[in-house]
N, C-alpha and C positions, 0 to 999 in steps of 0.2 A: 546520609545513613550509611553506614557500614554494612556489608553484606557477611553474614555468617552462613555455615551449611543450614541451621534452623530457622534462618530468618530471610530468605531468599525473597527478593520483592517481586510481587508480580508485574505482569505485563502492563496493568492499568497503574498501578503505581509509579513505574518508570516512565510512563507517559507523562503522567502529572509532573513529576520531578523535571522531565526535560523541557515541557512547557515553562514551568516556574523558572528553570535556569536558562531560558532562553536559546536552547539547543534542540535540534531535530532528531528524531527516531527515524531512520531510512528503512524502508521494507524493500526487501530485493526480492524479484519473482525468479522462479525457477523452473522455466519451461523443459529443461533437459536435466535430468539427475547429476551428471558429472559435472554441472556448473556448481552445486552445492559446496563441496570441499573448498575451491579458491575463495568462494564468497566468505565463508567462514574463516579461511586463513587470513585474508587480507583484514576482516574486521578484529581479529586476535592481535596481527601484527602491528595495527595501529592503535592498539588499545580502544577500539571504537564498538559502539553498541548497534546492533542492528535487527530487524525481523527478517527471519526465512521466511517466504511466502509461496504459496501457490493458488492460482485461481483456478475456478473451474476449466475456463476455456485453455489452459495450459495441460490439462491431461486429455481434453477432448481435441483441441487443435494442434497441439505440439507433442512432446515425448515425456511428459514428468510421469506418465502411467496412471495414477490415481494419489487420491489423498493417502492412501496407505503405503503406497511406494515412497512418497515425499516424506510421510512420518518416519518409515524406517531408515531411509537415507539419514535423515535427520539425525535419527538417534545414534547413527554412527559417526557423523561429522559434528554435532553440537559443541558448543562452549558455553556453559551456563553464565560466563561472565561477560560474554560478548553477545549471546544470541537468545532469542525466543522463537516459537514456531508460532506462525498465524495464517489463518484460512482467508485469504483474499477472495475478491468477487465470486458469489454464490448468486447469482441473478435470479429473481423470480420470474424475469422474462428475458432470454437470454439474447446476444446479439444477433441471432437469425429469426426472432420472433416465437421461440419455442418455449411452452411453459416447462419449467423445472421443478422437481421435486425438493424445493430447497429447504424445507424443515427437515425432512429425513437426511439429506446429505448434510447439514449444519449439526445434527443430533450425532449422525456418524462420527464426524470430525471430533465433536466434544468428547464423546466416549472413547477415540482414539487417544485422546491427550493434547489436543491443539490447546495452546493457551489463549488464544484469542480468535474471533471470527467475524466475518463480515457479511451482511446481508444486503444485497442490492436491489432496491425496489424502485430505482430511478426511473425505470420505464414504465411506471404505474402512475395513477392518479395519486394526488397527495392522501386522500382518504386510505387508499389501498397501500400505498406505501407505508402509510403509518401502522395500519393492522398487521401487514407482514413484517414490519420490524418489531412490533410488540411483542408477536409470536416468537419471534428468536430471541428476544431480550428475557422472555419469560423463562424459558428452557436454559439459556445460556447463563443468567444470572443464579438460577437454582444451583448449579454446578460450579459457581465461580469464577466463570469465564466471562471476560469482557466482549462487547458488540461494538462494532464498527458498521455504520449503515452510511448512505449517500442519498442526498437532497440535491436536485439539479440535475443538470445533464453536461457529463464530461464525456465529450464526442469523440470519434476516432476507431472504435473497434467495429460499428457495423460497417459491412462491404459496401462498395458503392460511392457516388460521388458525393462530396460534404461541401456545403456552401462556403464559398471564398471566406477564410480566416478572419479576415481583417472586417468583413461584413459580419460575421458572429461577433467578434469583440466590441465592435462599434455600437450593436444592438443589444448586447448583453441577452442575447437569445440562450436560454437554458440556465442562465446564472441563478443561483441559491438565493431564493427570496428570503429576507431576514425575517418578517414576521411569520413566513410559513416555517422556518427554521426554528422560531420560538416556539411554536406550537408543536412541532414534531419532536423536539427534545423532551419537551415536557410532558407529552403523552405516550412516548415510546422508552423513555428512560434509557436512551442509547448512551453508550460511553464516550464514544468519538463520534464527529460526523465529519464525512467527506464532503468538501464544499466544492461548486463549480465557479471560479472566477476567472476562467481563461484557459486553462491548462488543455490538452487533448492528449487522448489515449494514442500511443502508438498503433498503426495500422498490423493488424494480423491476418489478413487474407494472404495467400500464397503469391498472389500477384504484386503485394505492396509490402510486404514484409521487412524486405531488404532495402527500401527506399529510406533516403535520409528523412528524419522526423522533420516536421515542420517546427519552425521556431517560435514558439508561443510566448506571450507575456499575461502578466497578472494584474487584476484591479485590485489593487491594494486599498484603494478607499472603499471599495464593496465589501472587500473583507473585514474593514473596520465597522462597517455597519452591522453585519452580521454577527461580529464580536460584541457590538453593544447591546444586542438582542437575546444571545445566549452565551454561557461560560462553560464550554466544553472544549477538549483538546481537537483541533482541527486537522483534517487530513487533506494533503495535496495530491491527487491521482494525476497520472500523465507529467512527471518529474523530468524524464528526460526532454533536452531540448530548450528548455528554459533559461533564458540568460541569468547567469549568477546573481546580479544585482537583484532582480525579482525577486529569486529565491529566498536570499539573504534578509530582503527586506519582509518578504511574508512569515519568516520564522520570528522576527521581532513583533510581528501583528497577530499570532495566535498560531500558526501551523506548528503542529508537534511531530507530525508523521508526514513522511514524503514517501511515495512509490514509485521506484526506479526498476524499469524492466529492459528498454530498449537497448540503453548504454552498455549492458552487461551481455543481454541477448545476442545482439548482432555481430560483435566479435566473436563469440563462439561460433556461431553460424559460418562466418566468414573464414574461419580457420580450422574446422571440423575435418575438412578433407585432407589434411596435412597430421591428422592423427588427435587423439583425445589430449594426450600431453601438450600438444602446442594449443588446443582450444582452451583447456584449463588456464593456461599460461596467460592467454590473450584476455580471459574474464579476470584473472588476477592482477594483471597490468590495469584493466580497466576500472576495477574497483578500486585501487591505489590513489586513481585520477579523481573517482568520485567522493572518495571519503576525503582525500588532501586539498583538493582545488574546488571542487563543485560544491560540496556543502560543509566542508572544513569542520568535520567531527572526529579527527584525531584526537584520542584522549577522553572522549566521552564517555566511555565506561566508567573511568576514574571520576568523573564529575557526577555521574549518577549513582556513586557509591558502590560501584560493582567491584570491589577489590576483594583479594585473597586475605 
């Protein structure tokens, strides 16, 4: 599809096109506002397409400020041929086990102009997760906004010890159940589903956030079982640190969006003492590596029809 000023594709359309084309849409988290400009610049320079994202924890535990601060910065830096604005993880219950006014916060984001949103009910029971996601889908869909949701447990954000990774992977603990996913998608009408198939989030506690991320792998056979049950674009959270062959294989098997945070956050944090310019250059360099080497999406904006 060729894009004109009057027929710009929605984020939902771009996600569907990416899945059909066998390419992935990366979502880049912005925990520090100066990171946004080099992220957008790298996407532009590589003629790639990606989502600019902020999660609630990034204005609570980092320095993105607020949903409005990110939105305002996005309006300064955006490039509609290469970016869309996405609200990542708004949990119903957060990583510290506090209840979040998720409906109010997501509604606020929709009113601000966020083009897609995520409600995270993964710490709830299945029935409660369905109810919470249904409520958000009703609000968002009425405004023409796509909804991402999560079923299963992608671990890593909680502070404290985590069971050994190999033990988690071998047991399949927290993996998305295919039949539960079928019911979940049918009842909620969610547009995209974040699935748990072996990835983990990067640590966010002050004590651990600078540590090298554990190398994870993906259970592609389990992803296939989920895909046999439902047909929506799948999202992979915790994309940093997974071996490339697993990433590329997952894209062939239904992953249409991958979240990337640690790979661009840590270079910023490690160089910010040398000044903002140096830190932004570090983010830009990390972005080029992700785009060209890790997920191979250089030129994806053209494949998706985002041409002038």
